[in-house]
Backbone as JSON Lines, residues from 0, in Angstrom:
{"i":0,"aa":"M","n":[-18.92,2.87,-5.17],"ca":[-18.32,4.0,-5.85],"c":[-18.32,3.72,-7.22]}
{"i":1,"aa":"Q","n":[-18.66,4.68,-8.09],"ca":[-18.61,4.56,-9.51],"c":[-17.42,5.44,-10.08]}
{"i":2,"aa":"I","n":[-16.75,4.96,-11.09],"ca":[-15.75,5.67,-11.61],"c":[-16.15,6.18,-12.82]}
{"i":3,"aa":"S","n":[-16.0,7.46,-13.12],"ca":[-16.34,8.03,-14.34],"c":[-15.62,7.34,-15.52]}
{"i":4,"aa":"G","n":[-16.09,7.49,-16.74],"ca":[-15.34,6.95,-17.86],"c":[-14.14,7.59,-18.18]}
{"i":5,"aa":"N","n":[-14.3,9.1,-17.99],"ca":[-13.09,9.78,-18.34],"c":[-11.97,9.6,-17.28]}
{"i":6,"aa":"G","n":[-12.36,9.27,-16.08],"ca":[-11.24,8.89,-15.07],"c":[-10.57,7.6,-15.27]}
{"i":7,"aa":"Y","n":[-11.61,6.67,-15.66],"ca":[-10.91,5.42,-16.1],"c":[-10.06,5.41,-17.27]}
{"i":8,"aa":"N","n":[-10.49,6.17,-18.16],"ca":[-9.77,6.17,-19.55],"c":[-8.35,7.02,-19.27]}
{"i":9,"aa":"Y","n":[-8.3,8.01,-18.35],"ca":[-7.21,8.82,-18.17],"c":[-6.28,7.93,-17.26]}
{"i":10,"aa":"G","n":[-6.83,7.18,-16.22],"ca":[-6.02,6.27,-15.47],"c":[-5.16,5.18,-16.39]}
{"i":11,"aa":"M","n":[-5.81,4.48,-17.24],"ca":[-5.24,3.6,-18.09],"c":[-4.37,4.22,-18.91]}
{"i":12,"aa":"L","n":[-4.56,5.38,-19.57],"ca":[-3.56,5.87,-20.43],"c":[-2.49,6.35,-19.62]}
{"i":13,"aa":"S","n":[-2.67,7.02,-18.55],"ca":[-1.54,7.42,-17.76],"c":[-0.55,6.36,-17.33]}
{"i":14,"aa":"N","n":[-1.17,5.28,-16.74],"ca":[-0.42,3.97,-16.38],"c":[0.26,3.58,-17.67]}
{"i":15,"aa":"A","n":[-0.27,3.36,-18.62],"ca":[0.46,2.8,-19.91],"c":[1.73,3.58,-20.27]}
{"i":16,"aa":"Y","n":[1.36,4.98,-20.26],"ca":[2.41,5.93,-20.79],"c":[3.51,5.94,-19.99]}
{"i":17,"aa":"T","n":[3.27,5.98,-18.45],"ca":[4.32,5.81,-17.5],"c":[5.09,4.63,-17.68]}
{"i":18,"aa":"A","n":[4.35,3.41,-17.93],"ca":[5.32,2.16,-17.97],"c":[6.22,2.29,-19.2]}
{"i":19,"aa":"V","n":[5.63,2.75,-20.28],"ca":[6.47,2.74,-21.51],"c":[7.71,3.71,-21.23]}
{"i":20,"aa":"S","n":[7.38,4.9,-20.63],"ca":[8.35,5.86,-20.57],"c":[9.48,5.48,-19.69]}
{"i":21,"aa":"R","n":[9.1,4.85,-18.65],"ca":[9.99,4.41,-17.59],"c":[10.77,3.17,-18.04]}
{"i":22,"aa":"G","n":[10.18,2.33,-18.86],"ca":[10.93,1.27,-19.51],"c":[11.91,1.77,-20.53]}
{"i":23,"aa":"M","n":[11.45,2.75,-21.26],"ca":[12.45,3.43,-22.29],"c":[13.62,3.98,-21.56]}
{"i":24,"aa":"K","n":[13.42,4.78,-20.54],"ca":[14.37,5.49,-19.77],"c":[15.41,4.56,-19.11]}
{"i":25,"aa":"T","n":[14.94,3.35,-18.56],"ca":[15.66,2.33,-18.01],"c":[16.63,1.73,-19.09]}
{"i":26,"aa":"T","n":[16.19,1.47,-20.22],"ca":[16.76,0.84,-21.24],"c":[17.96,1.73,-21.71]}
{"i":27,"aa":"E","n":[17.64,3.08,-22.04],"ca":[18.43,4.02,-22.43],"c":[19.7,4.25,-21.49]}
{"i":28,"aa":"N","n":[19.25,4.25,-20.22],"ca":[20.49,4.53,-19.15],"c":[21.46,3.27,-19.22]}
{"i":29,"aa":"A","n":[20.95,2.04,-19.21],"ca":[21.66,0.83,-19.17],"c":[22.54,0.78,-20.58]}
{"i":30,"aa":"A","n":[21.87,1.22,-21.62],"ca":[22.58,1.14,-22.84],"c":[23.68,2.0,-23.03]}
{"i":31,"aa":"E","n":[23.5,3.27,-22.51],"ca":[24.55,4.24,-22.3],"c":[25.81,3.76,-21.51]}
{"i":32,"aa":"N","n":[25.31,3.08,-20.44],"ca":[26.51,2.71,-19.59],"c":[27.27,1.67,-20.17]}
{"i":33,"aa":"I","n":[26.75,0.68,-20.88],"ca":[27.29,-0.45,-21.57],"c":[28.16,0.13,-22.73]}
{"i":34,"aa":"A","n":[27.54,0.96,-23.64],"ca":[28.32,1.56,-24.78],"c":[29.41,2.33,-24.45]}
{"i":35,"aa":"S","n":[29.34,3.16,-23.29],"ca":[30.43,4.05,-22.86],"c":[31.41,3.19,-22.14]}
{"i":36,"aa":"G","n":[31.4,2.0,-21.82],"ca":[32.36,1.14,-21.26],"c":[32.44,1.35,-19.87]}
{"i":37,"aa":"S","n":[31.61,2.24,-19.26],"ca":[31.61,2.49,-17.86],"c":[31.03,1.23,-17.03]}
{"i":38,"aa":"A","n":[30.27,0.37,-17.75],"ca":[29.85,-0.79,-17.07],"c":[30.79,-1.75,-16.76]}
{"i":39,"aa":"L","n":[31.94,-1.94,-17.69],"ca":[33.02,-2.66,-17.57],"c":[34.02,-2.16,-16.48]}
{"i":40,"aa":"E","n":[34.07,-0.97,-16.37],"ca":[35.08,-0.25,-15.32],"c":[34.54,-0.56,-14.01]}
{"i":41,"aa":"K","n":[33.14,-0.3,-13.89],"ca":[32.43,-0.51,-12.53],"c":[32.27,-1.95,-12.14]}
{"i":42,"aa":"D","n":[32.31,-2.86,-13.25],"ca":[32.12,-4.27,-13.09],"c":[30.65,-4.38,-12.69]}
{"i":43,"aa":"L","n":[29.72,-3.51,-13.44],"ca":[28.52,-3.73,-13.35],"c":[27.81,-4.23,-14.52]}
{"i":44,"aa":"G","n":[28.48,-4.91,-15.34],"ca":[27.9,-5.27,-16.73],"c":[26.63,-6.18,-16.5]}
{"i":45,"aa":"A","n":[26.59,-6.95,-15.59],"ca":[25.5,-7.83,-15.27],"c":[24.34,-6.94,-14.95]}
{"i":46,"aa":"S","n":[24.65,-6.04,-13.97],"ca":[23.57,-5.22,-13.63],"c":[22.95,-4.44,-14.62]}
{"i":47,"aa":"D","n":[23.59,-3.81,-15.58],"ca":[23.17,-3.11,-16.69],"c":[22.55,-4.06,-17.66]}
{"i":48,"aa":"L","n":[22.83,-5.35,-17.89],"ca":[22.23,-6.19,-18.67],"c":[20.88,-6.6,-18.12]}
{"i":49,"aa":"T","n":[20.84,-6.73,-16.77],"ca":[19.53,-6.87,-16.16],"c":[18.66,-5.7,-16.31]}
{"i":50,"aa":"S","n":[19.16,-4.44,-16.33],"ca":[18.5,-3.19,-16.4],"c":[17.86,-3.19,-17.86]}
{"i":51,"aa":"L","n":[18.82,-3.57,-18.82],"ca":[18.13,-3.73,-20.18],"c":[16.97,-4.49,-20.28]}
{"i":52,"aa":"K","n":[17.08,-5.76,-19.68],"ca":[15.83,-6.56,-19.78],"c":[14.67,-5.91,-19.04]}
{"i":53,"aa":"E","n":[14.95,-5.5,-17.79],"ca":[13.88,-4.73,-17.12],"c":[13.2,-3.72,-17.84]}
{"i":54,"aa":"G","n":[14.0,-2.92,-18.51],"ca":[13.32,-1.79,-19.22],"c":[12.48,-2.34,-20.41]}
{"i":55,"aa":"E","n":[13.0,-3.41,-21.05],"ca":[12.21,-3.92,-22.11],"c":[10.89,-4.52,-21.64]}
{"i":56,"aa":"I","n":[10.91,-5.15,-20.51],"ca":[9.7,-5.68,-20.01],"c":[8.75,-4.57,-19.64]}
{"i":57,"aa":"Q","n":[9.32,-3.54,-18.87],"ca":[8.34,-2.42,-18.58],"c":[7.73,-1.89,-19.87]}
{"i":58,"aa":"A","n":[8.6,-1.78,-20.86],"ca":[7.94,-0.91,-22.1],"c":[6.9,-1.82,-22.7]}
{"i":59,"aa":"Q","n":[7.22,-3.3,-22.6],"ca":[6.14,-4.19,-23.25],"c":[4.86,-4.17,-22.37]}
{"i":60,"aa":"A","n":[5.2,-4.02,-21.09],"ca":[3.86,-4.05,-20.33],"c":[3.09,-2.83,-20.44]}
{"i":61,"aa":"G","n":[3.65,-1.6,-20.53],"ca":[2.89,-0.38,-21.08],"c":[2.36,-0.45,-22.31]}
{"i":62,"aa":"A","n":[2.98,-1.13,-23.31],"ca":[2.35,-1.38,-24.58],"c":[1.17,-2.39,-24.63]}
{"i":63,"aa":"K","n":[1.3,-3.3,-23.82],"ca":[-0.03,-4.09,-23.5],"c":[-1.08,-3.55,-22.96]}
{"i":64,"aa":"L","n":[-0.73,-2.57,-22.07],"ca":[-1.86,-1.71,-21.41],"c":[-2.58,-0.8,-22.47]}
{"i":65,"aa":"F","n":[-1.79,-0.33,-23.3],"ca":[-2.35,0.36,-24.46],"c":[-3.27,-0.55,-25.37]}
{"i":66,"aa":"D","n":[-2.81,-1.69,-25.69],"ca":[-3.54,-2.8,-26.41],"c":[-4.91,-3.04,-25.66]}
{"i":67,"aa":"V","n":[-4.8,-3.25,-24.41],"ca":[-6.05,-3.61,-23.79],"c":[-7.04,-2.46,-23.72]}
{"i":68,"aa":"Y","n":[-6.3,-1.2,-23.47],"ca":[-7.25,0.04,-23.67],"c":[-7.86,0.12,-24.89]}
{"i":69,"aa":"D","n":[-7.12,-0.21,-26.05],"ca":[-7.72,0.1,-27.43],"c":[-8.76,-0.99,-27.52]}
{"i":70,"aa":"K","n":[-8.59,-2.14,-27.13],"ca":[-9.65,-3.25,-27.33],"c":[-10.8,-2.95,-26.56]}
{"i":71,"aa":"T","n":[-10.61,-2.51,-25.3],"ca":[-11.81,-2.16,-24.41],"c":[-12.56,-1.04,-24.9]}
{"i":72,"aa":"I","n":[-12.0,0.0,-25.31],"ca":[-12.74,1.1,-25.86],"c":[-13.39,0.76,-27.16]}
{"i":73,"aa":"G","n":[-12.65,-0.16,-28.0],"ca":[-13.13,-0.47,-29.22],"c":[-14.46,-1.28,-29.14]}
{"i":74,"aa":"S","n":[-14.24,-2.16,-28.03],"ca":[-15.36,-3.09,-27.91],"c":[-16.65,-2.31,-27.33]}
{"i":75,"aa":"I","n":[-16.51,-1.22,-26.67],"ca":[-17.5,-0.47,-26.19],"c":[-18.16,0.33,-27.26]}
{"i":76,"aa":"I","n":[-17.38,0.94,-28.07],"ca":[-17.77,1.68,-29.28],"c":[-18.5,0.75,-30.24]}
{"i":77,"aa":"D","n":[-17.94,-0.34,-30.67],"ca":[-18.46,-1.09,-31.75],"c":[-19.41,-2.22,-31.34]}
{"i":78,"aa":"I","n":[-20.29,-1.76,-30.55],"ca":[-21.37,-2.83,-30.14],"c":[-22.39,-2.65,-31.32]}
{"i":79,"aa":"E","n":[-22.77,-4.02,-31.66],"ca":[-23.48,-4.14,-32.66],"c":[-25.07,-4.28,-32.26]}
{"i":80,"aa":"V","n":[-25.95,-3.58,-32.91],"ca":[-27.36,-3.52,-32.37],"c":[-28.25,-4.73,-33.29]}
């Protein structure tokens, strides 16, 4: 089965966007909990700190997907003859 270029491109971009968005949302939620002090009240400080790191890693993974996508498409377009 052959995957069309457009389907491949859309899949990579969609996955990268989803990873960055999810990572940013996770980070924002954890930061809000920590900043509001509710993390201390609920004794979930460690959980929120873990969520901060998790969000950071998710966003970085998505950014890496964008980088790979850029390099892949760039290498296909910039073929020297």
